[in-house]
N, C-alpha and C positions, 0 to 999 in steps of 0.2 A: 636179480637186477631187472628193472623194467624201464623202457623209454619214458620220458616225462610226458604226461598227457597234455593235450591242448595243441595249439598251433605251433608251439616251439618244437615239439617232438616231431610232428608230421612235416612241418614247413621247412625244416633244415636238415633233412636226412633221417633215415630210419634208425640209425644207431645213436642218435643224439640222446644224451642222458646216461650212457654207459661210462664206466670209469675209463680214463685214458691210460692208467698205469695199473698193473697187477700188484696188489698189496699182500699177496700170499707170502708167508715167511719162507726164507731160503735156508735149507740145511747148512750147517757149518761146513765150510770147506768147499762148497759148490758155488758156481757162478750163476747169477740170475739170467736166464735165457729169454725171459719175456721182453718183447720190445714195446713200442708205443702202440696203443689201441689193440690189446691182445684179445679182447672179448668179441665174440660173434653171437648174433641172435640165431637160434635154431628154429626156423619158422615152423617146421613140422611138429614141434613140441610146444609151440606158443599158443596162447589163447588170444583171439582177435576180438576187437570191439569196433562197432560202426562209429564213424565220425563224420560230421558234416560241417562245412563252413558256411555261415550265413552273413548277409550284409544287412544290418539294421539301420533304417533311415528314419529321421525325425518325421512325425506325421505332418502332412501339408498344412493342416489347420493350426499347428503349433509353431510354425515358422514365422518369425517377425517379418514385416514387409521390407523388401530390399535385401534380405539375407538368403544365402543358400542353405538348404537343409543339411544338417550335420549327419554323418553316418559313422558306424563303428562295426568292426568285424566281430562275429560271435562264433564260438566253437561249441558245438553240441555233440554229445556222444550217447551211445547205447540207446535206450528207449526214446530219447528226445529226437532222434534222427527221423527225418521224413514227416514231421508233424505239421510243418507250416508250408504254405505256398506263397508265391509272390502276391502282395496286396494284403496279406494277413496282418492284423493289428495285434501286437503282443506286448506283454510286460515281462521282461527278462530279468531274472535274479541270478547273479553269478559272482565269480572271483575276478577282479580286475587284474590282468596280467599283461606281460609284454613278450614279444618275440623278435628275433632278428631275421629280417627278410633275406632269404638265401640269394636273391638276385643282387644283393648289395654287400656280398662278403668282402669285396675289395675295399669297401668304404670303412669308415671308423666303426669299430666294434661296439662303441658306446651308444650308437644310434639304434634305438629299438622302436618297434611299432606296437601300440596298445591293442588289446583285444579283451573280450569278456568270455571267460570259461563258464558256460551256463550250467546251473544246477537245477533250475526250475523255469518253466514257461507258463505264463498265464495267458489264455487265449480270449480274444474278444469274438465270441461266436454269436451269430444271429439267433434270436429267440425263436424256438420252434413254433412255426405257424403264425408268429406274430407279425410277420411281414416287415420286420425292422431289426434293429440291433440295440444293445444296451452298452454303449461305448465304455470299454475298459471296466465292465462289470459295475457300472454306476449303481450305488445303493441309494434307496430313497427312505427317508425316515418316516415313521408313522404320521408325524405332524405334516410332512410334505404331502404324503398320499392323501390325507384328509383334506388338505388345502386344494390339491388338484381335483379331487372329486367334487368339492364345493364349487370350484371354478366351472367345471364341466356342467354342473346342474344349474348354474346361474342363468337367468334370462338374458338372451341377446349375446351370449358368449362368442358365437360365431362372428357376429359383426364386430365385436370388441377386439377379437384376435386379428381380424382382417385390417382394422384400423391401426393396429400395432405394427403391421408389416410396412416398413419404410415410412414412418410417421412424418419425416421431413419432405416427402413427396406429396404434392397436392393432387387430390382427386384420384382417378383410376381405381375406384374401389373394387370393381369387378375383377380387374387384373390382380389386385392384391388378394382377393378371395381365391383366385386360381392358384396363386403362389402359395397361399396357406394350405390349399389342398395338396399341392406338390410336396410341401414339407412333411405332411403326415403320411401321405401315400395310402394305397388300398391294401388289400390282404393278398399275400402270396398264396398260391394253391398248388398242390402236387397231386396229380390225377393218378388213379390206380395203375395206368399203363406207364407211369414214370414221367409223363409230360408235365412241365412246369408252366404255370401261367403267372406272368409278372404282376406285381402289385404296385410298382413304381409308376408315377405319372410324369410324362414329358410335356413341356410347355414351350411354345415358340412365340416370341414377341417380335413382330415385324412392323416397322413403321418409320416415320419421319425422324430426322435428327432432332435432338433436344427434347425428347419425350420421356426422359428419365429411365430408359431401358437398362443402361449400364448400372445406374444407381440401385435399381432393384436387384440386379445380379450380385452386386457387392454386398447388399444387405443380406441376401440369402446365404452368401458365403460365411457371413458372421454368425447368423442365427442357427444354421443347420448344425446338428451335432457332428457330422462328418461332411466336409465340403471341399471341393477343389475348384479354383477359378482359373480359367485359361482363355487366351484370345485366339480367334480363328487363324489370323495371319501368322502368329508365332507358334502354331501347333502343327506338327507333322503327324502322319498316320501312326508312326512308331511311338511318338510322344503321347498320343492319346490312348493307344492300346498297349503294346508291349514291344520291347526291343531285345535283340540277342546280343550279349556282350561276351568277350573272352576274358577269363580269369588270368591275371598277370602272373600268378604263381604256378597254378596247375596247367594253364593253357587250355582249360576246358571251357566249353560254352555254357552260359547260364542266362536265365531270363531276368529282365528288369522291367517291372510293371510301369505303365504310363498312367495318365490322369484318370482314365476310366477304371483302372484296376485299383489304384490307390484310394479312390473314392467309393470302393465297394460298400454297399449298404448306406450310402450317403447321396450327395447331390453333386453333379458336375455342372458348373456354370460356364458356358461357352459364349463369349462375346464376339462380335463381328463374324457371325456364323456364315454370312454371305461371302466373306473374303477368303474363306478356305478353298484350297484347290479341290477339284472334284474327286481326285483319287484319294485324298485324305478324308473327305467327307464320307466316301463309300466305306471306309474302314470301320466306322461306328454303326453301320446298319445292323450288324449282328448284335452288338452290345446293347442297342436300344430296344430290340424286341425279344431276342432269346436270352439276353442278359449274360452272355458268355463271350469270351474272345478266344477263337481257335488260332493256334500258332503252329506253323509247319516251316521252321527255318533251321538251317545249319544242323540238321539231324534231330532237332527237338520238335516233337509233335505232342502237343498238350492242349488242354482247355483251361482257361483262367476264368474265375468268377468276375462279373462286372454288374452286380445288382444295384444299379444307380438310377436315379432320376436325372433327366437332362433338362436344364433351363437354358435356352438359347435365345440370343438377341441378334437381329439382322436388320439391314436397311433394304428397301426395294431396289429394283434394278436401276432406276433413274435417280437414286438418292432420296427423292420424295415420292410418296404414293400419288400416282397420276389417276385421277378419277375417270378420265376419259378412256383409259385402257382397261382391258380385262384383268382379272386376278392372275391369270397365267402369264400375261406380259409383265406384270409388276413383280411377280414372285419367281425368281430364277432358281427354283429348286426342283429336283425330280419328284415325281409322284411317289416313288418308293420311300423317300425320306419324309415327305409330308404326311404320309399315312401313319407313320410311327409316332407322330406328335398327337397327344390326346386333345390338346387345346391350342389353337392358332389364333393369336390376337393381332388384328391390324390396328396399329396405334397411329392415329392421324393428328397432326397439329392444326386443328381447325381454328379459323379466325372468328372469334366471338368476343365482342367488346366486354361484356359482363364477366366472362370467364377469364379473359386476359387481365382485367383489373384484379380479380381475385388471386390469380397466380402471382401477379406483380406484388401485391400486398403480402402474400405468403412468403415470397422470396425475400422481400425487404425485412420482414419480421425475423426471418432466420438469420440474415446477415447482421441485424442489429441486436441479436440475442434477446429479442422480446417475445413474450408468449403470444401465440396466435389467438384469434378471436374465440375459438372454442377450446381455450386452454383448460377450462374446468373439466370438460369431458375427457381431455387427454390425461389430466391428473387422475381422474377416476378410472378411465378405461384403458389407458395404454399400459402394456406389460413391459417389464424390463427385459433386456436381451437375455440375461442369464436365466430368468424365470421361463421365458419362451423356450429356450434351448432345453431346459430340464423337463418342461411339460411335454415337448415333442418327444424326447427320449422316453418319458414315462408312458405316453400313449402308444408309441411304437412297440414298447416292450410288453405292455399289459393287454392290449386290445386288438382283436382280429375280427371285425364285424362280418356277418353273412347276410345275404338278402332274405327278406321275408317273402312269402308267397304273393302277397299283394304287390310288393315292389317289383317282383319278377314280371307279373302280368302287365304292370304299367310300363316297364322298360321295353318289353317286346312290342307293345302296341305303338309306343312313341318311335321306336326304331323304324318300324314299317312306314310310319307317316313321314319320318325324316328322309328315308330313301325316295319316297314318292315326291317329296318337295324338291329334292336335288334333281330327280328325273325331269320335273317340270321346268326347272331353271335351265337345264341343258337343252331341253326342247325349245324353249323360248329363245335362247341365245344361239341355237344351232351349232353348238360345239361342246366337247367333253369338258367337264369341270377339272381344273388343274389340282384341286384339293379333293381327293376321293372320299366318299362316305362308304366304308366297308364294314365288315364284321369287327375289324379292329376298333372302329369308332363306337360300336356297341359295347365292347369290352372297356373302352375309355370311359363311357358314361357310368358303367358299373364301378370302375375304380374310383371315379370322382364321388359317387354316392357313398362308397365304403369309407373314403377319407373324411367326408362330412360327418359320418356316424362316429368314426374314430376320434374326431376332434372333440366330440362331446362324450367320449367313453361309452358310447351306446353299442351293445353287443349285436344288435340287429338293425339292418338298414330299413328305415320306415319310408312311407310314401313321401313325406315332406323332404327327406334327404334326396330322393329321386327327382322330385320336382325342381329343387334347387340345382341339382346336377344337370338336368336337361336345360334349365334356364342359362346356366353358365356355358354349356356346350353350344346352345343357339347363339348366345351373345358373341362367342369367339369363333369357332370353326364354321358354323352355319352362316354367320354374318360374313365371313371371309369368302365363302362359296358364292354368295349372292352379291358380293361387293361390286359396285359399278351400277347396280340397280338402285333407283331412288324413286320416291313418290309412287311406289307400286308398279313402276315400269321395268320391263326387262331391258337388257342392253340393246337388243335389236330395236325395240320400240323407241328407246331414248335416242338412238342414232338416227332413226327416221324423223323424229320430231326436230332434232337439231338441224338436219338437212333442210327441212321446210322453213324453220325460223331463219336460217342463214339466207335462203333464197328470197324470202319476203323482206328481210332487213336490207339486203343489197338493192332491192327494187324501191323501197320506201326512203332510203337514205343515200342520195347521190354523193359523189366525191366532193369534199369541201363543205358539206352541210353538217349541222350539229343538232342534237336533240337532248332532252333530259332523260336520265335513267328511269325516272318515275313514269314518264310518258310511255317508254318502251314496255315497262311492266304492265301498265294499264292496258295498252293495246294488245300485247301478245298473251298475257296471263289472264287478265280479267275479261277482255272482250273475246279473244279467239280461243281461250281455253287451253293454251299450252301450259306445261308444268314450269314452275319457277326454276327448278333445277336445270331443265333443258335450256332455258334462256341464259342462265348464268354460265353454263358450260360453253354455249355458243359464243357469247361475248368474250369469254376467257380465251378461247381458241382463236377468234378473229383478232384479238389484241396481240397474241403471240405471233400471228402471221403479218402483223403491222397493217391490217386492213382498217382497224379503228384504233383510237386512243382515248383515254379517259382524262378528265381534268376536274378540278374543284372537288377533290376527295371522292372521285368516282361518281359524281352527281351529274356530269355532262359527258355525252358520248360524241366524238368527232369522227367522221369518215375521212380517212387520209389516204387510202390506197385501194388497189383493185383486189 
């Protein structure tokens, strides 16, 4: 006699499954001495088998909006024990069974809990060296592979893919290109000494409200093969990394993975990144660079994998980006977290009549379900979500580009010049840059170059990949470093010009007097040689201080105060 295998045998007592009554024949004339439950297990003569209870949860990208992920208990034994860790993606095959929870013996005996007695586990393991994963062993048909290779070889595929990212969002093509790079990622590397270099790209979108940052995050959640979306205010450190729970049956502690663990080999989209508490934000430092999460809680000391890309969106300190302040005053993040982002975009809602008209027209067309002006190019160029998702999975599974010698030389020389440029900006502004340019940023440009090569299934990173990577990096992070500089002026020079313009303006325009905006431009910019940007900033600040006011659609300037 053996106890019944599975949760029923272990969960409700070690003798469960043994006969309650002895059915041995009794000799004639003798009384049956066996009572109830006469059998005992002799442990010294028994053969033991390992057993493990797992909790299987629905993958985050498969959960419908507004619903909680469903979960189920699994019972694995023998060679299947110890095969999975929190965050692993598996396909389990087994026998659907039920057991009675021993904590509810007083309740109705007909109440049973379901579980799956596993006979086979299929693992979703990252492709060796590919820097990505093949979710649930996705198979590609020869026709699909031929189509994908044809797409990669086609002219202008990089631009076409970038336009397909968030097609309902107007403009922001360089940001879409950066998001496309994030979706493909670079190549992971394992050095001979065991050190791992991450291949995943992290991007931060920092800017004014209403610039479609959250829409881009939502789109990435849909198009990435593995993605988790979370909001900064509603996320704790444990919810992002991992928490320790106590099992209700065995009373033992176990680990439950958070968003960064569940999105292993995928993308984590964190909205409202600036609203997170500092102690929660610090928790993802290790996950963003080392791509692991170390846990030492309740006697459990372990390391979980968190090989994810992070796409974060945040607002500046004052709600909108203030041009008159330095990047450090606008960006309320520590240098340690900023250096972990490969690209930092400052998205400004600039007032431009032609651009505003185009955006308004685009939004109206979307609301009226009418095709946009360049609908023909969309029909030709835009890829469907499903095709994009499968193409990304194919590239991540099949391609791991490496740098060519020429590309290495170009990268090293550009990195030196970037460092000199930052040093010059710091010297001009007489303060340290809040966005550091370190060796991490050199690795960031390498990863961007590799992702551009991977996008076109190129096994080697060529010079044109490096040139585009440097252009994207300069447009994003380097632009953020020198933000506040305009017309070739450093912030120190700009501040000095604004002081001189204000002094001259107060002298030329007494209280109660008025003049036209054009006459001010003619006098200060054309005649005296001040920059137009400095004049506009000075008038903006004086208006806020209620020294001047505008009328007639900002065509007339009135001096109203001291």
